[in-house]
N, C-alpha and C positions, 0 to 999 in steps of 0.2 A: 643825199638821202637821209633823213632822220631815222634812227633805230626806234623800233616799237617798243614803248616802255614796259608792255607786257612780256617782252622778250628778254628784256633787260632784266627784269624782278626774277623770271623763271631762272635765268642764269645765276643769279645772286642767290638765289633759294638752292638751286643745285649746288653751286660751291660750299655754301653754309654747310650742307647736310655733307658733302665729303669732308669738310674741317670737323663736323661733331663726329664723324666717325674715326678720323685720325688721333683726334685729342682723346676718344673715349681709348682707343687701342693703346695709346701713350699712357694713360694713366693705370692700365689693367697689366700692362706690361713691364712698368715699373714696380706696382704693388706685388705682382705674382709671377712675372716670368714670363716670357714668351710662349713655352713649350705648355703650359698648365692652362692656358686660355683658349676659347673656341671663337669661331664666328658669332655664333649665338649669343657668348658673353660680350663680345663687341657691340653687336646689334642692340641687346638689352640696355649697356651703359649708354649707348649713342640715343636710345628713343627711338629706333626705328624698326622694321620689320626685318627678319631674316633674309627675305627676298630683296630688300633695299639694298644690304650690302652688297650683293653682286651685281648691281647698277653700278657701282665703282670700281670694285677689286674682284678678281678671279676667284682669290682664295685668301686664307690668313696669310700666307706667305707673302703675297703682294704687299698687302698692306704696311706689312714691316718695313718696307723699303721707306715708304711715306714716314712711318714714326721716326727712323734713324734721321731723315732730313728735318723733322720737327725737333728733336734732341740738337742737333748741332746749330739750328737756328735759335734755339733757347739758350744754350749754352753761351754763342757768340753775343748775344743782347746781354746776358747776365755777367760774363767775366769782362768784356770790354767796356761796357758801360756807356755812358751819355757821351764818353768823349772818342767813343771807338771808331769813328773816321776822321778825326782829328791827328795828326802827326806832330810829335814833340819837334822843339827846333833848339833843344840844348841836352847835353848829356844829363844834366841836372833832371830835366823834365821828362828824358827817357826813363832814368832809374824811377821817378815818382810813378811814371806811367806802370810801370811793371811791379813795382810795389804794391800797386792799388790791384792790379789784376792778380797777384798772386794771394792777397787778403782776400778776392773775391772767390778764388777757387776753394779757401776755407769757408767762406760763407755759403757756396754752394752745396759742398759736401753736407754743412751741418743742417741747412733748410731743404735739399733734395738728394738724399745717399742714395735712393733709388736709381736716379738718373745716372749717377757718377758709375754706380755698380755694375749697371745694365751695360754702359758702353766700354768700361774699363774690363769688367770681368766677364759677362756672360755673352756679350753681343758675338764676340771671336770665335765663339764654342757653336754657333748656330750654324753657319755654312761660309764657305768661300765668300759667298756673293755680298754678305753682310761685311765682310772684312773690305771688300772692293768699295763698299757704299761708303763706309767710314772712312777710308783714305781718300774718295772723290770729296768728301765735306771737308774733310781737314786741309785738303788742297786748295779750297776757298780761302780758308784762313791763312794758309800759306801765300797765297798771292796777294792777299792785303799786307803781310808781313814784308814782303819782299819790297813793297812800295814804301812801307815805314822806313825799312832799312835805306832804300834808294835815297830817301829824303835826308836822313841822317847823314849820308856819304857826301851829298851835294851840299850840305851845311858845315861838315867839315868835323864834325864830333864821333862820327863812326869811320872805321878804319875802311878806306875805298878798296885795299887791296883783297878783303875777304869777298869771296864768291856769295852774291846776293841771296842766290838760291839755297846755298848753304845754311847762310845767315837766318832765312825764314825757317828752316829747319830746326836750328838751336832755339829760336823762340818758341816754335811749337813743343819743342822737347821741353822746355821750362814750364809750359802750363801742363803737361802732362806729370812732371815731376812733383810740382806742387800738388796737383789733385791727389796724387798716389800719398804724399805726405800727409794730405791732410785725411786720407781715408785711414791712415795708419794711427792717426791722432795721438801722435806723441810714444807711440809702442817702441820708436827706433830712437828714442831720447832725443829726437829734434823737435823744438818748439816751433810754433807758428813764426815768432821774432826771427829766430835763427835761420829758418828755412826762406825767408822775405831777403835777410841781410845775404846768406850765401848765395843765392839764386841770382839777386842784382848784382853782386860783385862778380859773380861768374859772366853775367852777360857785358858787364862793363870790360873785363879783362878780355873776354873772347871777341867782341866787337868794336869796343872802343879805340880811339887813338891812343899810342903810348904817350903818357905825359913827357 
């Protein structure tokens, strides 16, 4: 049975309106902080009525979950880049991959400091549910990191004795370390070049096969 085109168009409009609300809330949260904005602010920014907001979300707190999901999708796209779904086949490729990721952490802080500040500094102070949402989203990255590590172990350039879940946590911690170093902007005496070298050396020593 063919679906009515009018139903398809209506569903697309509804989904787009929800996306517009989330995008508007995302921009406001990053610019002003979650606690200072209201449902009216979000509705105005999205170009919809106050009542329309409640067709999609029960309250301001509920849309925050969607904003956090949006943040993590955006970060994954920016940090992992076009090769995000590819797995390196050698240790040299593995190092190059994470050198690029670390440099992209610095690019992200330079271009979207509000996003990094929100996730690393503000979000955890809102409530425990935010922390759980962030951990859930980070877990998705961890799942991909486990696949990457498993691939490296299979090819023999990563140490098969390392627990893959621990290795996934190590890769995630490298991202957080790079983002925090970028936020400090060299105030701790660490340049981007030094951070890149030391973090990739750390990964090689922690996960690589002993020479």
